[in-house]
C-alpha positions as CSV (number, residue, x, y, z in Angstrom):
1,X,-14.3,-1.4,13.7
2,X,-13.6,-5.0,15.0
3,X,-11.1,-7.7,13.3
4,X,-9.9,-4.7,11.3
5,X,-6.0,-4.0,11.3
6,X,-4.9,-0.7,9.4
7,X,-1.3,-0.1,8.6
8,X,0.2,3.0,7.1
9,X,3.8,4.0,6.1
10,X,6.0,5.3,3.5
11,X,7.4,3.5,0.4
12,X,9.6,0.6,1.3
13,X,8.9,0.5,5.0
14,X,7.7,-3.2,4.8
15,X,4.0,-2.4,4.9
16,X,2.8,-5.1,2.3
17,X,5.3,-7.7,3.4
18,X,4.6,-7.4,6.8
19,X,0.7,-7.2,6.3
20,X,0.6,-10.3,4.2
21,X,2.3,-12.3,6.7
22,X,0.4,-10.7,9.8
23,X,-2.9,-11.6,7.9
24,X,-1.5,-15.1,7.2
25,X,-0.7,-15.6,10.9
26,X,-4.0,-14.2,12.1
27,X,-6.2,-15.9,9.1
28,X,-7.2,-12.6,7.9
29,X,-7.5,-11.3,4.5
30,X,-4.9,-9.2,3.2
31,X,-5.6,-6.0,1.2
32,X,-2.7,-4.0,-0.2
33,X,-4.4,-0.6,-1.0
34,X,-1.3,0.4,-2.7
35,X,-1.8,-2.2,-5.3
36,X,-5.2,-1.1,-6.3
37,X,-3.9,2.6,-7.2
38,X,-0.9,0.6,-9.1
39,X,-3.8,-1.5,-10.9
40,X,-5.6,1.5,-11.8
41,X,-2.1,3.3,-13.3
42,X,-1.5,-0.1,-15.2
43,X,-4.9,-0.3,-16.6
44,X,-4.2,3.5,-17.9
45,X,-1.0,2.4,-19.5
46,X,-2.6,-0.4,-21.1
47,X,-5.4,1.9,-22.2
48,X,-2.9,4.6,-23.6
49,X,-4.7,7.0,-21.4
50,X,-2.8,10.2,-20.6
51,X,-1.9,10.9,-16.9
52,X,-2.8,14.6,-17.2
53,X,-6.6,13.5,-18.0
54,X,-8.0,13.3,-14.7
55,X,-11.5,12.8,-15.6
56,X,-10.8,9.8,-17.8
57,X,-8.6,8.2,-15.0
58,X,-11.5,8.7,-12.6
59,X,-13.8,7.2,-14.9
60,X,-11.4,4.3,-15.6
61,X,-11.2,3.5,-11.9
62,X,-15.0,3.4,-11.8
63,X,-15.1,1.0,-14.7
64,X,-12.3,-1.7,-13.8
65,X,-13.0,-4.6,-11.4
66,X,-10.3,-5.0,-9.0
67,X,-10.1,-8.0,-6.5
68,X,-8.2,-9.9,-4.1
69,X,-7.6,-13.7,-3.6
70,X,-7.0,-15.4,-0.3
71,X,-3.4,-15.2,-0.7
72,X,-3.5,-11.3,-1.2
73,X,-2.9,-11.7,-5.0
74,X,-4.5,-8.8,-6.8
75,X,-6.8,-9.4,-10.1
76,X,-7.7,-6.7,-12.7
77,X,-10.7,-7.6,-14.6
78,X,-10.2,-11.0,-13.5
79,X,-6.3,-11.2,-14.7
80,X,-3.9,-11.8,-12.0
81,X,-1.5,-8.4,-12.4
82,X,0.4,-9.1,-8.9
83,X,3.6,-8.9,-10.9
84,X,2.7,-6.5,-13.8
85,X,2.0,-3.5,-11.3
86,X,5.5,-3.5,-10.0
87,X,7.3,-2.3,-13.2
88,X,9.3,0.8,-13.6
89,X,6.7,2.4,-15.8
90,X,4.0,1.9,-12.8
91,X,6.3,3.2,-10.3
92,X,7.0,6.3,-12.1
93,X,3.0,7.2,-12.7
94,X,1.3,5.7,-9.5
95,X,1.8,8.7,-7.4
96,X,0.2,11.0,-10.0
97,X,-2.8,8.7,-10.2
98,X,-2.9,8.4,-6.3
99,X,-3.3,12.1,-6.2
100,X,-6.2,12.6,-7.8
101,X,-9.1,13.3,-5.7
102,X,-11.7,11.6,-7.8
103,X,-9.4,8.3,-8.1
104,X,-8.9,8.1,-4.4
105,X,-12.7,8.5,-3.8
106,X,-13.7,5.5,-6.0
107,X,-10.9,3.3,-4.4
108,X,-11.5,4.2,-0.8
109,X,-15.3,3.3,-1.2
110,X,-14.0,0.0,-2.5
111,X,-11.7,-0.6,0.3
112,X,-14.4,0.3,2.8
113,X,-16.7,-2.1,1.4
114,X,-14.1,-4.9,1.4
115,X,-13.4,-4.0,5.2
116,X,-17.1,-4.3,6.3
117,X,-17.5,-7.8,4.8
118,X,-14.1,-9.3,5.7
119,X,-11.6,-9.6,8.7
120,X,-8.7,-7.7,6.9
121,X,-5.0,-6.2,7.3
122,X,-5.2,-3.4,5.2
123,X,-2.0,-1.5,4.5
124,X,-1.3,1.7,2.4
125,X,-0.8,5.4,3.1
126,X,-4.1,6.8,4.3
127,X,-5.8,3.7,5.8
128,X,-5.4,4.8,9.6
129,X,-6.5,8.4,8.7
130,X,-9.1,8.3,5.9
131,X,-9.8,4.7,5.0
132,X,-10.5,3.0,8.2
133,X,-10.2,5.6,10.9
134,X,-12.2,3.3,13.3
135,X,-9.9,0.2,12.9
136,X,-9.5,-2.0,15.9
137,X,-5.8,-1.8,15.6
138,X,-3.5,0.9,13.9
139,X,0.2,1.0,13.1
140,X,2.6,3.2,11.3
141,X,5.7,1.6,9.8
142,X,8.8,3.6,9.1
143,X,12.3,3.0,8.3
144,X,15.2,5.3,7.3
145,X,15.7,6.4,3.6
146,X,18.7,4.3,3.2
147,X,17.4,1.4,4.5
148,X,14.3,1.5,2.4
149,X,16.4,2.2,-0.6
150,X,18.4,-1.0,0.3
151,X,15.5,-3.1,0.7
152,X,14.2,-2.0,-2.9
153,X,17.6,-2.4,-4.5
154,X,18.2,-6.1,-3.0
155,X,14.5,-6.8,-4.2
156,X,15.3,-5.9,-7.7
157,X,18.7,-7.7,-7.9
158,X,17.0,-11.1,-6.2
159,X,15.1,-10.8,-9.7
160,X,18.2,-10.7,-11.7
161,X,17.4,-7.1,-13.1
162,X,19.6,-4.3,-13.3
163,X,19.4,-1.8,-10.3
164,X,20.8,1.5,-9.4
165,X,20.9,2.4,-5.7
166,X,21.1,6.1,-5.8
167,X,18.2,6.1,-8.6
168,X,16.2,4.0,-6.3
169,X,16.9,6.1,-3.4
170,X,16.2,9.5,-5.4
171,X,12.9,7.9,-6.4
172,X,11.7,6.8,-3.0
173,X,12.7,10.3,-1.6
174,X,10.6,11.9,-4.6
175,X,7.6,9.3,-3.6
176,X,7.9,10.3,0.0
177,X,7.6,14.1,-0.9
178,X,4.5,13.5,-3.4
179,X,2.8,11.3,-1.0
180,X,3.1,13.6,1.9
181,X,2.5,16.8,0.2
182,X,-0.5,15.8,-1.6
183,X,-3.8,17.8,-1.5
184,X,-5.8,14.8,-1.0
185,X,-5.4,12.0,1.8
186,X,-1.8,12.9,2.3
187,X,0.6,10.3,4.1
188,X,0.5,11.1,7.9
189,X,0.2,9.2,11.1
190,X,-2.8,8.9,12.7
191,X,-2.8,10.3,16.2
192,X,-3.6,6.9,17.8
193,X,-1.4,4.6,15.5
194,X,1.5,2.6,17.0
195,X,4.7,3.7,15.3
196,X,7.3,0.7,14.6
197,X,10.7,1.9,13.2
198,X,11.7,-1.4,11.2
199,X,15.1,0.0,10.1
200,X,17.0,-2.1,12.4
201,X,14.3,-4.9,12.8
202,X,14.1,-8.4,11.0
203,X,10.6,-9.1,9.7
204,X,9.9,-11.7,12.5
205,X,11.0,-9.0,15.1
206,X,8.1,-6.5,13.5
207,X,5.8,-9.3,13.4
208,X,6.2,-10.4,17.2
209,X,5.9,-6.8,18.3
210,X,2.7,-6.3,16.4
211,X,1.0,-9.4,17.5
212,X,1.9,-8.7,21.1
213,X,0.3,-5.3,20.7
214,X,-2.7,-6.9,19.1
215,X,-3.1,-9.5,21.6
216,X,-2.7,-7.0,24.6
217,X,-5.3,-4.8,23.2
218,X,-7.7,-7.7,22.7
219,X,-7.5,-8.8,26.6
């Protein structure tokens, strides 16, 4: 699939940050698929839907409108929820929502439609393996658990909010386990994806490495 870049990796590996900057540099549209699952989770919270009611969550995913603007900001039924989907309550339930087969099927179809009609950089956990297996370029970003927890901790503290490093670390480890062991579309590296360990790399170093690979593949 030409003009499509797919990026996978665990929570906190820098996927969304890198994908957003990469899209800007290439003049592509950035689609954060994890944000889409967060949007469904936020909608469920706002509609007081029990997270054990899987059928209701699937119907909810079908009924809501999720869109992105040219800056990669996400909108739920026309309202910008880019900040709202990053709350602790959403964090605590998004893996449950993402593990539901019906919800994944609804969102994967939306993601594939967006990729077919745009030049996109798409990041998530099953993009290279399930959503866009024919993507022109595939990457798997990773980093150590400690480094990923440190990044999330610093991100929260930068917003002048209270943060507990060990709780964050345990939460990410739990997310890793849920994402990699879930029955439907688990997190795993596609055989033809390029692995980039971002633990000791700056954002610019990761970007430069990816662009070098993309430009090399395009020759």
